[in-house]
C-alpha positions in Angstrom: 70.7 22.8 -37.3 66.9 23.5 -37.1 64.6 21.1 -38.9 61.0 20.0 -39.4 59.6 16.5 -39.0 56.5 16.6 -41.2 55.3 18.4 -44.2 51.5 18.6 -44.1 49.7 18.9 -47.5 46.2 20.0 -48.1 43.6 19.5 -50.9 40.4 21.2 -51.7 39.4 21.2 -55.3 42.7 22.1 -56.8 45.9 20.0 -56.5 45.6 16.6 -54.8 47.7 15.3 -51.9 49.0 12.0 -53.2 50.5 13.4 -56.4 52.3 16.1 -54.6 53.5 13.8 -51.8 54.9 11.3 -54.3 56.7 14.1 -56.1 58.1 15.8 -53.0 59.1 12.5 -51.4 61.3 11.7 -54.4 63.3 14.9 -53.6 63.7 14.5 -49.9 65.1 11.9 -47.6 64.2 12.3 -43.9 61.1 14.5 -43.6 57.7 12.9 -43.1 54.6 13.7 -45.1 51.1 14.2 -43.8 47.7 14.5 -45.5 45.8 17.3 -44.0 43.4 16.1 -45.3 42.5 13.6 -47.9 38.8 13.9 -48.6 36.5 11.1 -47.6 33.9 11.8 -50.3 36.6 11.9 -53.0 37.9 8.3 -52.8 36.5 4.9 -51.8 38.0 3.6 -48.6 39.9 0.9 -50.5 41.5 3.5 -52.8 42.5 5.5 -49.8 44.1 2.4 -48.3 45.9 1.6 -51.5 47.2 5.2 -51.8 48.3 5.5 -48.1 50.0 2.1 -48.3 51.8 3.2 -51.5 52.9 6.5 -50.0 54.1 4.9 -46.8 56.1 2.4 -48.8 57.9 5.1 -51.0 58.6 7.3 -48.0 59.9 4.4 -45.9 57.2 4.6 -43.2 57.0 8.4 -43.0 53.4 9.0 -44.2 50.6 10.3 -42.0 47.1 9.7 -43.2 44.7 12.5 -42.4 41.1 12.1 -43.3 38.1 14.4 -43.2 34.6 14.7 -44.7 35.4 18.1 -46.2 32.3 20.3 -46.2 28.8 20.2 -47.8 29.8 22.4 -50.6 32.7 20.4 -51.8 31.2 17.0 -50.9 27.9 17.6 -52.8 29.1 20.3 -55.3 32.3 18.7 -56.4 32.2 15.0 -55.6 28.4 14.5 -55.8 28.4 12.7 -52.5 25.6 13.5 -50.0 26.9 15.1 -46.8 24.3 13.5 -44.5 25.6 11.6 -41.4 29.3 12.7 -41.6 30.1 10.9 -38.3 28.6 7.6 -39.4 30.4 7.7 -42.7 33.7 8.5 -41.1 33.4 5.7 -38.6 32.7 3.1 -41.3 35.3 4.6 -43.7 38.2 4.4 -41.1 37.2 0.9 -40.2 37.5 -0.3 -43.9 40.8 1.5 -44.4 42.2 -0.2 -41.3 41.0 -3.6 -42.5 42.6 -3.0 -45.9 46.0 -1.7 -44.4 45.9 -4.7 -42.0 45.8 -6.9 -45.1 42.6 -8.6 -44.0 40.0 -9.7 -46.6 38.0 -6.6 -46.8 34.3 -7.2 -45.8 32.1 -4.6 -44.4 28.3 -4.2 -44.2 27.3 -0.9 -42.9 24.8 1.9 -43.5 27.1 3.7 -46.0 29.4 1.0 -47.3 28.6 -2.6 -48.4 31.6 -4.6 -49.3 31.4 -6.8 -51.3 28.1 -5.9 -52.8 25.8 -8.7 -51.7 24.0 -9.3 -55.0 26.8 -9.7 -57.6 30.1 -11.2 -58.5 32.2 -9.0 -56.0 34.8 -10.9 -54.0 36.2 -10.0 -50.6 39.8 -8.9 -51.6 43.0 -8.4 -49.7 45.5 -5.6 -50.4 48.2 -6.9 -52.8 50.9 -4.5 -51.6 52.8 -5.6 -48.4 52.5 -2.2 -46.4 55.5 -0.6 -44.8 53.4 -0.5 -41.6 50.1 -2.2 -41.0 49.4 0.3 -38.2 50.0 3.4 -40.2 48.6 6.3 -38.1 45.3 7.7 -39.1 44.4 11.3 -38.2 40.9 13.0 -38.3 40.3 16.6 -38.9 37.4 17.5 -36.6 35.8 20.5 -34.9 32.4 19.7 -33.3 32.2 17.9 -30.0 30.7 14.7 -31.4 33.3 14.6 -34.1 36.1 15.2 -31.5 34.8 12.3 -29.4 34.8 10.1 -32.5 38.4 11.2 -33.3 39.5 10.1 -29.8 37.8 6.8 -30.2 38.9 5.6 -33.7 42.0 7.7 -34.7 45.7 8.0 -33.8 45.8 11.7 -34.0 43.7 14.9 -34.4 44.2 17.7 -36.9 42.9 20.9 -35.4 42.4 24.2 -37.1 41.9 27.6 -35.4 43.3 26.0 -32.3 43.5 28.2 -29.3 45.6 27.3 -26.2 42.9 28.8 -24.0 40.2 26.6 -25.5 42.2 23.5 -26.4 41.9 21.8 -23.0 38.1 21.7 -23.4 38.6 20.0 -26.9 41.1 17.6 -25.5 38.8 16.6 -22.7 36.2 15.5 -25.3 38.9 13.6 -27.4 40.0 12.0 -24.1 36.4 10.8 -23.4 36.5 9.1 -26.9 39.8 7.5 -26.0 38.4 6.2 -22.8 35.5 4.7 -24.6 37.9 2.8 -26.8 39.8 1.7 -23.6 42.8 4.0 -24.5 44.5 6.9 -22.9 46.0 10.1 -24.5 49.4 8.4 -24.5 50.8 8.4 -28.0 47.9 10.3 -29.4 49.2 13.1 -31.7 47.5 16.5 -31.2 48.3 18.4 -34.4 47.5 22.1 -34.3 47.5 23.9 -37.7 48.4 27.5 -36.9 48.8 30.6 -39.0 51.8 32.7 -38.1 52.4 36.4 -38.9 55.3 38.4 -37.6 55.6 42.1 -37.3 56.5 44.7 -34.6 53.0 46.1 -35.2 50.4 43.7 -34.0 47.6 45.1 -36.3 49.9 44.7 -39.3 50.5 41.0 -38.3 46.9 40.3 -37.6 45.6 42.0 -40.8 47.5 39.4 -42.9 45.2 36.7 -41.5 41.9 38.6 -41.8 40.7 37.5 -45.2 41.5 33.9 -44.5 39.7 33.9 -41.1 36.6 35.7 -42.6 36.5 33.0 -45.4 36.3 30.2 -42.9 34.1 31.9 -40.2 31.9 33.7 -42.7 31.9 31.7 -45.9 32.6 28.0 -45.4 29.4 26.1 -45.7 26.0 27.7 -45.4 24.5 29.9 -42.8 23.0 27.0 -40.8 26.0 24.6 -41.3 29.4 26.3 -40.9 31.7 24.3 -38.4 34.1 27.2 -38.1 31.4 29.7 -37.2 30.1 27.2 -34.6 33.6 26.9 -33.2 34.0 30.8 -32.9 30.7 30.8 -31.1 31.7 28.1 -28.7 34.8 30.2 -28.0 32.6 33.2 -27.0 32.6 35.2 -30.2 29.0 34.5 -31.2 28.0 38.1 -32.0 31.1 38.9 -33.9 31.0 35.6 -35.9 27.3 36.3 -36.9 28.4 39.8 -38.1 31.3 38.4 -40.1 29.0 35.8 -41.6 26.3 38.4 -42.5 28.8 40.5 -44.4 30.5 37.5 -46.0 27.3 36.0 -47.3 26.2 39.5 -48.6 29.5 39.3 -50.7 31.0 42.2 -48.7 34.3 40.2 -48.3 36.4 43.2 -47.4 34.1 44.4 -44.7 33.8 40.8 -43.4 37.6 40.7 -43.0 37.6 44.0 -41.2 35.0 42.8 -38.9 37.0 39.8 -37.7 37.8 40.6 -34.0 41.6 40.9 -33.5 41.2 39.0 -30.3 40.0 35.9 -32.2 43.1 36.1 -34.5 45.4 36.5 -31.5 43.8 33.4 -29.8 43.8 31.1 -32.8 47.0 32.1 -34.6 50.4 33.5 -33.7 50.8 37.2 -34.4 53.2 39.9 -33.3 56.9 40.2 -32.8 59.3 37.2 -32.2 58.9 37.4 -28.4 55.1 37.2 -28.8 55.6 34.1 -31.0 57.9 32.6 -28.5 55.3 33.1 -25.7 52.6 31.5 -27.9 54.8 28.5 -28.7 55.2 27.8 -25.0 51.4 28.3 -24.5 50.5 25.8 -27.2 53.0 23.2 -25.8 51.6 23.7 -22.3 48.0 23.3 -23.5 48.8 19.9 -25.0 49.8 20.3 -28.6 52.2 17.6 -29.7 52.8 18.6 -33.3 52.7 22.2 -34.4 51.9 22.6 -38.1 52.7 26.2 -39.2 51.3 28.2 -42.0 53.5 31.3 -42.6 51.4 34.4 -43.6 53.9 37.0 -44.8 54.0 39.5 -47.7 56.6 37.7 -49.9 57.9 34.1 -50.4 61.3 35.2 -49.0 59.7 36.4 -45.8 57.7 33.2 -45.4 60.9 31.1 -45.8 62.6 33.3 -43.3 59.7 32.8 -40.8 59.9 29.1 -41.2 63.5 29.3 -40.1 62.6 31.6 -37.2 60.0 29.3 -35.7 62.4 26.3 -35.9 65.0 28.4 -34.1 62.6 29.6 -31.4 61.4 26.0 -30.9 64.9 24.8 -30.3 65.7 27.8 -28.0 62.7 27.0 -25.9 63.5 23.3 -25.9 60.1 22.4 -27.4 61.3 20.2 -30.3 61.1 16.5 -29.7 64.4 14.8 -30.1 
């Protein structure tokens, strides 16, 4: 029997993670649930701690709390929260969440958060719910070097997107430096790679399914001067191509932008091709240091996506890559 350990859920400005987790958890017994990611600007740290403690309780200790600052467009356009100093805000936020989950009286006086407010009737309060685990794992979604260092320092895991086995060691070295700073090693640190998968005997057909999605991120997420995915593609050696994709995307030529995404970038940051190509990439990701593979099936129909979910589980088992 092939099975999955964790279902990772996302939120942007549509459905939210906690509601879906609660609903799905009521219909399943063994699988874990991961937030990839709950938006830092969307909730106070205390609300996030309450929500995470509740979800961990109802899943019997199977919840993974992933956090991220989102991007400037969502943070400022949707939540009305300034995007400035994302690293500073993340550091303070995680510290408050950990205080609350550890059932300490929450008190924090930082640059971004002041609890309780110093000039009013506010009290330092303690979480009423006894959490399932007071050390519930906290993951951060990060891309840039400073953010990766912070992730290593203050989190229990990393959620990576557009992860390439060839480039991952460089990212893990930066995370490792953060771990060292906190007096920790990489032991027990969960490296989650969120990977798109598309299967076809024709590599171009497989890669084409991911083009629009890749162009949206590399070309259209954020603004010309603040796009973390564009910066990542540049660091990976695709600077000219990333600039071209962005120029087209920002000129609203979305189809042309998708066509301009280099196939090599898709091949490096996703799994595309026939089942043997997928098998080889699974081995490459494991060897590069990924400890949890979060797959997104990109196929033409729902039935094909379900089939692909089964195929990947089978290949993982055949390769002996699944943790027992």
